[in-house]
Backbone bond lengths (Angstrom), bond angles and torsions (degrees), N, CA, C in turn:
res aa  C-N    CA-C-N  psi(-1)  N-CA   C-N-CA  omega(-1)  CA-C   N-CA-C  phi
1 X - - - 1.454 - - 1.513 109.59 -
2 X 1.311 114.12 136.55 1.463 120.60 -177.02 1.520 110.27 -98.00
3 X 1.259 115.93 132.54 1.490 123.04 179.72 1.522 107.86 -87.72
4 X 1.303 118.14 112.12 1.468 122.82 -179.57 1.505 112.11 -111.53
5 X 1.284 118.79 34.81 1.450 123.73 177.24 1.471 110.45 -79.03
6 X 1.320 117.78 141.32 1.429 122.38 175.87 1.534 113.34 -87.68
7 X 1.255 117.01 160.29 1.474 121.10 -176.97 1.542 108.39 -80.52
8 X 1.275 113.71 174.45 1.510 122.59 -177.93 1.502 109.92 -66.74
9 X 1.342 118.25 -46.47 1.457 122.86 -176.66 1.538 109.52 -64.04
10 X 1.318 117.75 -40.73 1.435 121.61 -179.01 1.500 111.38 -65.45
11 X 1.314 114.87 -40.64 1.507 118.30 176.25 1.508 113.48 -64.67
12 X 1.369 114.28 -44.03 1.468 117.31 175.75 1.491 112.23 -61.02
13 X 1.327 118.90 -41.45 1.412 122.39 -178.66 1.595 109.18 -62.84
14 X 1.306 116.17 -44.44 1.469 119.70 175.30 1.531 113.68 -59.81
15 X 1.298 115.89 -40.16 1.487 118.94 179.41 1.539 109.82 -70.00
16 X 1.284 117.66 -35.25 1.508 117.62 177.46 1.515 110.86 -69.35
17 X 1.341 116.42 -44.10 1.447 118.09 -179.92 1.586 111.53 -66.06
18 X 1.304 115.66 -34.40 1.398 119.39 179.45 1.556 110.55 -71.65
19 X 1.268 118.16 -35.90 1.440 122.04 176.32 1.533 110.36 -67.09
20 X 1.282 119.33 -41.24 1.453 123.23 175.77 1.556 110.38 -61.32
21 X 1.245 118.96 -45.17 1.445 122.45 177.63 1.519 112.45 -64.96
22 X 1.353 113.41 -42.88 1.504 118.44 179.38 1.535 108.92 -63.55
23 X 1.322 119.89 -43.79 1.514 119.71 176.21 1.488 111.14 -56.86
24 X 1.342 117.96 -47.96 1.476 119.35 -177.47 1.570 110.33 -63.73
25 X 1.272 115.01 -42.05 1.505 118.45 179.19 1.515 111.22 -64.25
26 X 1.311 118.05 -41.16 1.463 121.05 178.61 1.530 111.70 -64.15
27 X 1.379 116.96 -40.09 1.424 121.18 179.38 1.531 111.04 -66.53
28 X 1.332 115.52 -38.63 1.481 122.45 -175.55 1.517 113.21 -81.22
29 X 1.327 116.05 -48.24 1.443 120.33 -174.84 1.464 118.29 -113.46
30 X 1.325 117.00 -25.52 1.479 123.28 -169.11 1.499 115.82 -97.98
31 X 1.319 115.66 -135.14 1.463 121.85 -173.44 1.533 111.62 -62.31
32 X 1.357 118.55 -23.91 1.434 121.46 -178.60 1.557 113.74 -65.06
33 X 1.354 117.58 -20.06 1.471 121.99 -178.53 1.513 110.54 -75.06
34 X 1.242 119.86 -12.84 1.443 123.25 -176.87 1.484 113.51 109.69
35 X 1.277 117.30 -167.34 1.434 120.68 -176.33 1.533 110.22 -92.59
36 X 1.303 115.82 70.57 1.473 123.00 177.61 1.519 109.39 -113.21
37 X 1.286 118.52 167.38 1.450 122.52 -179.70 1.565 107.69 -67.16
38 X 1.293 117.67 -44.95 1.516 119.55 -179.53 1.513 110.61 -66.81
39 X 1.357 116.79 -37.76 1.458 119.78 179.12 1.548 112.94 -65.59
40 X 1.301 116.18 -41.30 1.483 118.56 -179.59 1.514 109.11 -72.14
41 X 1.334 117.20 -44.82 1.489 117.96 -178.86 1.507 114.38 -64.13
42 X 1.260 118.64 -46.94 1.464 123.13 176.20 1.554 111.54 -66.95
43 X 1.318 116.28 -31.95 1.437 118.98 179.40 1.498 112.00 -67.97
44 X 1.321 117.62 -42.10 1.459 122.55 179.47 1.559 109.17 -66.41
45 X 1.334 116.64 -44.10 1.413 122.28 177.28 1.512 113.16 -59.74
46 X 1.303 116.54 -45.55 1.494 121.84 177.03 1.460 110.82 -64.68
47 X 1.338 120.24 -39.67 1.447 121.46 177.89 1.530 111.50 -63.58
48 X 1.324 120.22 -43.79 1.432 121.70 178.54 1.529 110.88 -60.86
49 X 1.328 115.67 -45.56 1.469 121.37 177.69 1.517 110.83 -59.55
50 X 1.296 116.98 -43.57 1.473 119.85 -179.51 1.504 110.09 -63.27
51 X 1.292 121.25 -42.50 1.425 123.53 179.61 1.499 111.04 -63.54
52 X 1.326 117.90 -43.70 1.451 122.41 -178.86 1.547 109.36 -64.02
53 X 1.325 118.75 -46.37 1.449 122.90 -177.62 1.492 110.43 -68.73
54 X 1.358 120.01 -37.87 1.459 121.17 179.96 1.534 110.56 -69.16
55 X 1.335 116.97 -37.02 1.452 119.96 174.66 1.492 113.02 -65.79
56 X 1.328 114.80 -35.48 1.431 120.28 176.31 1.567 112.76 -64.67
57 X 1.333 115.44 -38.77 1.392 118.97 179.68 1.568 112.24 -72.58
58 X 1.335 113.27 -46.79 1.513 117.60 -179.90 1.506 109.81 -67.14
59 X 1.247 120.59 -41.67 1.477 121.98 -173.72 1.508 111.79 -96.34
60 X 1.304 120.35 2.89 1.463 125.17 178.72 1.503 108.41 56.92
61 X 1.300 120.05 48.38 1.444 124.23 -177.26 1.545 109.25 -108.19
62 X 1.340 114.71 133.21 1.437 120.56 177.41 1.507 107.74 -100.07
63 X 1.338 116.76 99.53 1.468 122.83 -178.10 1.498 115.44 -68.66
64 X 1.376 116.42 -19.47 1.438 118.17 -178.23 1.516 112.06 -90.69
65 X 1.337 120.59 -13.68 1.450 122.42 176.02 1.528 108.90 -86.18
66 X 1.269 117.30 121.09 1.458 122.22 -178.01 1.485 113.24 -90.96
67 X 1.355 118.04 -30.65 1.428 118.24 -175.96 1.509 110.72 -123.80
């Protein structure tokens, strides 16, 4: 069995890059646009995706692999 776990620094780097991308997306499309329908809808969707991806990085979970 092959161990495909990433190191601590690689995981931290991924979280930092994802946080930077998330902040830019929130400012451009999400909650940063103000209290509009598109800002709230995209903000909620981006928040859910951020939580799923961050849990995937921290827990080393592949959400796209079904079996």
